C-alpha atoms as one frame of an Amber mdcrd trajectory, in Angstrom:
protein
  -0.337  -0.048   0.102   1.285   3.325  -0.838   1.345   6.131   1.683  -1.239
   8.222   0.000  -4.205   4.904   0.463  -2.760   4.800   3.760  -3.491   7.556
   4.823  -6.718   7.245   2.939  -7.723   4.284   4.826  -6.681   5.609   8.240
  -9.411   8.420   7.580 -11.836   6.466   6.826 -11.681   4.257  10.524 -13.776
   5.720  13.233 -12.627   4.920  17.059 -14.782   2.195  17.561 -13.552   0.632
  14.255 -10.006   1.431  14.813 -10.657  -0.332  18.325 -12.451  -3.317  17.139
  -9.648  -4.187  14.302  -7.190  -3.558  16.878  -8.462  -6.166  19.123  -8.687
  -8.383  16.026  -4.994  -7.985  15.121  -4.331  -8.604  18.730  -5.439 -11.543
  18.436  -4.052 -12.597  15.028  -0.914 -11.692  16.198  -1.318 -14.578  19.197
  -1.856 -16.683  16.014   1.375 -17.789  14.017   1.295 -18.646  10.347   2.329
 -21.913   9.741   4.061 -22.038   6.091   5.195 -24.948   3.680   8.740 -24.130
   5.605   7.517 -24.726   8.778   5.672 -28.348   8.182   8.829 -29.730   6.072
  10.816 -28.378   9.626   8.335 -30.452  11.529   8.510 -33.335   9.130  12.676
 -33.039   9.486  13.039 -32.760  13.025  11.059 -36.481  13.707  14.614 -37.965
  12.604  17.195 -35.613  12.691  17.783 -32.640  14.978  19.768 -31.039  11.873
  19.919 -31.831   8.442  23.412 -32.727   6.752  24.578 -29.161   4.564  25.029
 -32.605   1.568  21.296 -33.671   2.145  18.767 -34.068  -0.718  16.353 -31.178
   0.218  13.172 -32.103  -1.786  10.432 -32.264   0.848   9.260 -28.165   1.050
   8.678 -27.711  -2.525  11.145 -25.276  -2.923  13.156 -24.431  -6.216  16.950
 -25.089  -6.064  17.141 -22.577  -8.426  16.828 -19.856  -6.392  16.172 -16.525
  -7.943  17.536 -15.472 -11.327  19.882 -13.632 -12.228  18.194 -10.455 -12.246
  16.611 -10.736  -9.176  20.418 -11.207  -7.513  21.454  -8.260  -9.122  18.325
  -5.682  -7.481  19.190  -7.434  -3.785  23.143  -6.993  -4.050  22.101  -3.121
  -5.496  19.717  -2.305  -2.655  21.960  -3.593   0.353  23.134  -0.222   0.792
  19.960   0.873   1.030  18.380  -1.845   3.282  17.756   1.081   6.356  15.110
   2.897   4.500  11.651   1.557   4.184  11.443   2.894   0.503   7.347   2.370
  -0.126   8.189   3.348  -3.700   9.547   0.253  -4.005   6.357  -1.658  -3.204
   4.440   0.517  -5.267   6.569  -0.039  -8.788   5.805  -4.319  -8.030   2.313
  -3.130  -8.060   2.088  -1.383 -10.914   4.483  -3.866 -12.891   1.995  -6.143
 -12.152  -0.757  -5.057 -12.661   0.090  -3.521 -16.036   1.134  -7.308 -17.602
  -2.094  -8.595 -15.817  -4.321  -6.090 -16.898  -5.162  -4.990 -13.958  -6.654
  -1.812 -11.760  -3.670  -1.366  -8.959  -6.174  -0.993  -6.406  -7.309  -5.050
  -6.932  -3.388  -6.124  -5.983  -2.250  -6.376  -2.803   1.399  -7.469  -1.610
   2.671  -9.168   0.937   6.251 -10.981   2.484   4.518 -14.739   0.444   1.349
 -15.564  -0.145   0.695 -17.264   3.752   0.044 -13.941   4.929  -3.122 -13.418
   2.901  -3.688 -17.290   3.356  -3.831 -17.458   7.078  -5.821 -13.227   6.869
  -8.485 -14.608   4.247  -9.737 -17.320   6.061  -9.878 -15.417   9.603 -11.428
 -12.558   7.701 -14.071 -14.778   6.204 -14.923 -18.181   8.395 -15.973 -18.046
  11.957 -17.697 -20.449  14.708 -21.036 -20.415  12.257 -19.027 -19.758   8.812
 -16.783 -23.397   7.651 -13.816 -23.613   5.755 -13.912 -26.280   2.645 -11.229
 -27.433   1.724  -9.697 -30.739  -0.276  -8.723 -33.872   1.273  -5.080 -34.505
   0.392  -4.943 -30.589   0.515  -2.654 -27.792   1.218  -2.845 -27.548   5.245
  -2.534 -24.630   6.303  -5.902 -22.910   5.983  -7.066 -24.909   7.998  -5.235
 -23.635  11.254  -6.064 -20.425  10.481  -9.744 -21.634  10.549  -9.191 -23.691
  13.947  -8.060 -20.356  14.770 -11.372 -18.624  14.055 -13.286 -20.827  15.731
 -14.204 -21.889  12.440 -15.262 -25.712  11.518 -13.016 -27.421   8.674 -14.543
 -29.565   6.147 -12.311 -31.695   4.133 -13.536 -33.137   0.685 -11.259 -35.967
  -0.702 -10.267 -35.251  -4.391 -11.501 -36.789  -7.109 -10.706 -40.085  -9.084
  -8.652 -38.077 -11.314  -7.195 -36.043  -8.300  -9.090 -32.946  -8.862 -10.740
 -30.601  -6.527 -14.662 -32.259  -6.246 -16.330 -28.440  -6.518 -19.845 -29.677
  -6.826 -19.152 -31.527  -3.124 -17.221 -28.875  -2.281 -20.103 -26.128  -3.223
 -22.502 -29.404  -1.217 -20.748 -29.540   1.581 -21.962 -26.279   4.147 -24.420
 -23.905   2.953 -23.063 -21.274   5.210 -19.630 -22.068   4.006 -17.462 -18.956
   4.791 -14.555 -19.874   2.698 -13.815 -22.504  -0.219 -10.174 -22.959  -1.196
  -8.855 -24.264  -4.039  -5.263 -25.043  -4.395  -4.739 -24.823  -8.684  -2.140
 -27.153  -9.205  -3.151 -28.766  -5.617  -0.241 -29.244  -3.155   0.591 -32.438
  -2.800  -0.808 -33.729  -6.067   0.728 -31.263  -7.823  -2.433 -31.937  -9.963
  -4.912 -29.638 -11.986  -8.457 -28.473 -11.308  -9.973 -27.078 -14.958 -11.733
 -23.841 -15.749 -15.186 -25.440 -16.293 -15.244 -26.900 -12.146 -13.607 -23.704
 -10.824 -16.474 -21.741 -12.604 -18.939 -23.506 -11.723 -17.585 -23.261  -7.831
 -18.123 -19.384  -8.753 -21.444 -19.914  -9.981 -22.638 -22.047  -7.406 -20.707
 -20.827  -4.182 -23.261 -20.273  -0.907 -24.280 -16.591  -0.933 -21.451 -14.777
   0.244 -18.955 -17.269   0.514 -15.305 -16.756  -0.632 -13.307 -18.607  -3.186
  -9.925 -18.415  -2.387  -7.736 -19.690  -5.510  -4.002 -20.621  -4.042  -2.070
 -20.001  -7.164   1.346 -20.394  -6.052   2.468 -23.233  -8.657   0.401 -22.116
 -11.482   3.885 -21.119 -13.568   4.486 -24.703 -13.730   1.397 -26.311 -15.420
  -0.727 -25.550 -18.374  -3.684 -24.981 -16.062  -5.878 -22.157 -16.573  -5.552
 -18.496 -14.566  -8.251 -16.898 -12.440  -7.341 -13.546 -12.819 -10.311 -12.598
 -15.128 -12.414 -13.891 -12.104 -10.878 -10.825 -10.419 -11.138  -8.442 -13.126
 -14.920  -9.466 -13.331 -15.485  -8.343  -9.608 -16.501 -12.080  -9.001 -16.054
 -12.875  -5.048 -12.601 -14.647  -5.639  -9.687 -13.716  -3.974  -5.977 -15.331
  -5.976  -3.141 -16.067  -4.810   0.630 -15.520  -6.018   3.512 -16.123  -4.742
   7.368 -15.750  -5.620   8.482 -18.340  -3.358   7.782 -21.379  -6.492   8.876
 -20.845 -10.148  10.849 -17.501  -9.704  13.019 -19.377  -6.623  12.258 -16.586
  -3.768  11.208 -18.930  -0.900  13.496 -17.101   1.126  13.486 -13.426   0.236
   9.547 -13.288   0.976   6.825 -11.752  -1.619   3.743 -12.783  -2.514   0.621
 -10.905  -3.731  -3.246 -11.017  -3.294  -5.720 -10.362  -5.538  -8.825  -9.123
  -5.343 -11.916  -6.956  -5.488 -10.848  -3.380  -3.182 -13.076  -4.115  -0.597
 -12.042  -7.856  -0.182  -8.537  -6.779   0.381  -9.139  -4.233   2.868 -11.068
  -6.968   4.942  -7.286  -8.499   5.632  -5.692  -5.326   5.715  -7.389  -5.126
   9.702  -4.855  -8.395  10.349  -1.428  -7.109   9.209  -0.292  -3.533   7.164
   3.477  -3.507   7.529   6.214  -2.232   4.972   8.036  -5.315   2.933  11.491
  -6.092   2.405  12.682  -3.621  -0.435  15.207  -6.368  -1.599  12.076  -8.729
  -1.786   9.655  -6.411  -3.633  12.828  -5.604  -6.380  13.720  -8.398  -6.787
   9.887  -9.559  -7.354   9.832  -6.725  -9.792  12.794  -7.607 -11.973  11.549
 -11.153 -12.186   8.155 -10.361 -13.816   9.640  -7.972 -15.810  12.047 -11.564
 -17.322   9.661 -12.358 -20.113  11.671 -15.859 -20.723  12.208 -16.740 -17.010
   8.484 -18.381 -16.589   9.368 -20.717 -20.175  12.599 -21.240 -19.168  12.362
 -22.326 -15.879   9.013 -24.205 -16.615  10.972 -26.054 -19.175  13.437 -27.191
 -16.649  11.348 -28.546 -14.468   8.467 -30.469 -16.715  11.960 -31.681 -18.145
  13.443 -33.207 -15.292   9.409 -34.605 -13.379   8.974 -35.968 -17.465  12.100
 -37.884 -16.472  11.449 -39.119 -13.294   7.948 -39.971 -14.252   9.439 -42.288
 -17.067  11.597 -44.295 -13.966   8.665 -44.345 -11.888   6.540 -45.901 -14.775
   9.530 -48.230 -15.868   9.518 -49.592 -12.086   6.230 -49.800 -11.837   5.707
 -47.593  -9.103   2.726 -45.274  -8.729   1.912 -41.751  -8.763  -0.414 -38.773
  -9.211  -0.032 -36.786 -12.785   1.453 -33.767 -11.523   1.655 -30.598 -13.777
   3.972 -28.843 -10.678   6.908 -29.304  -8.723   5.757 -32.193  -6.460   4.134
 -35.438  -7.006   2.788 -37.523  -4.735   4.010 -40.797  -4.403   2.177 -44.790
  -3.658   4.917 -46.701  -1.442   2.677 -49.296  -0.711   4.183 -49.045   3.354
   3.187 -46.949   5.540   4.136 -43.729   3.751   5.881 -42.703   7.359   8.450
 -45.116   7.793   9.832 -44.882   4.389  10.380 -41.168   5.158  12.462 -42.285
   7.735  14.083 -44.749   5.636  14.931 -42.182   3.002  15.933 -39.449   5.842
  19.003 -42.742   6.909  20.167 -41.939   3.424  20.111 -38.647   3.643  17.130
 -37.991   1.227  14.875 -35.811   2.557  11.063 -36.284   1.061   7.693 -34.850
   1.849   5.637 -35.666   4.409   2.442 -37.695   4.496  -1.145 -36.602   4.379
  -3.387 -38.731   6.735  -6.179 -39.720   4.076  -3.715 -41.211   1.971  -1.241
 -42.645   4.253   1.015 -44.905   2.045   1.652 -41.768  -0.046   4.348 -39.475
   0.385   5.375 -35.902  -1.276   8.572 -35.567  -3.087   9.801 -32.069  -5.080
  10.694 -32.267  -8.379  14.861 -31.116  -7.671  17.936 -30.544  -9.557  18.921
 -33.228 -11.522  21.259 -34.484  -9.497  18.819 -33.975  -6.633  16.438 -36.751
  -8.553  19.368 -39.422  -9.744  19.634 -39.765  -5.705  15.949 -39.786  -4.786
  15.894 -42.797  -7.715  18.907 -44.722  -6.310  17.034 -44.205  -2.178  13.999
 -45.034  -2.883  14.650 -47.886  -4.639  17.023 -49.212  -2.155  14.303 -48.278
   0.634  11.188 -50.206  -1.263  13.778 -52.873  -2.369  15.546 -53.938   1.229
  13.802 -56.371   2.720  15.174 -55.442   6.397  13.735 -52.041   6.157  11.008
 -52.832   8.658   8.167 -51.740   6.749   4.819 -53.919   5.713   2.148 -53.159
   3.362  -0.527 -50.877   5.019  -4.238 -50.845   3.124  -5.179 -47.688   1.238
  -8.781 -46.860   3.074 -11.872 -48.175   1.283 -12.662 -45.072  -0.166  -8.972
 -45.198  -2.322  -8.840 -48.621  -3.266 -10.743 -48.301  -6.589  -8.749 -44.900
  -7.382  -6.869 -45.259 -10.590  -3.505 -44.288 -10.096  -1.576 -42.555 -12.923
   1.585 -44.010 -15.421   3.243 -42.048 -17.930   1.904 -43.034 -21.766
């Protein structure tokens, strides 16, 4: 938010509103915002207190390429200015993104990553009588925020082709406050069609918010949903620079929605952003070749991995992202522990799919080491791993092999 907008916003606050918003912000300050980093770290700590420097880290959906060359140069050039807030740099990011996507600047709100606006959207639009509806398995962060707001969490199983079951989500509760769709989905990396998302917009409960998380959209061929924002629908779209742009540790993201919707998020946080982050993000989106280049790198390595999995008759989800779910046929948590003993850190297990583990697509070297370690773990007769039956609802679910 630029200084002028901030001044205008503050003048609209009555004393009563200020006290109410301050009370809400005070409550939120005591609620931790969980991110992919926290969830991955918690899994690592179950086996080892410290991760070795030479470990293969394919457990947190990070991009091993890091920020692009131009972004690194922007960061370096601004180090001497680190003592300044410089709101102008944040405004430049908003203007650059708005120009590229054909949006009005007031429809874009920058944050330090997309976890904050995800958390704040759930807090703003759910409550004890307005449930939070999400996919199962799906990204868990929103569920923690819903519990903080006292909202009921309704988890809807994915369809047989691993998409969000939008019809079931829409019908889950007539008083739903937020329907969360991560597209591509984390952890499966699978796509929910544009037709299904349009159905959700048209048929969701009146007054509910459709929260579309596009953290992984650039890796895929999925249709973006920003046009729904332009059409002033009850939709908030999340974007992050953590994934394809390789800035997970730099922290920059965006919430995109109608200004009246974004205003409800601002109650929970209006801090200034790190100047290095917004400058690196601005440089990244202005690199016209970056998305295609990095998408191809990820796609090629993922395809090679899927070819190997198929050749060895291992089952996996048909991901278009930088992660996928792999069916071990055994208790997934035990497989994770065995992999970590081989210095390969693979992502966590979701309760609905106890035999599956999530794998992040790393570098070619990472995936070569993953293949060696995984085959050894699965093939070992002394690994102490026993097959675990799938839940009843998953036994007839088709698995994907590369065609």
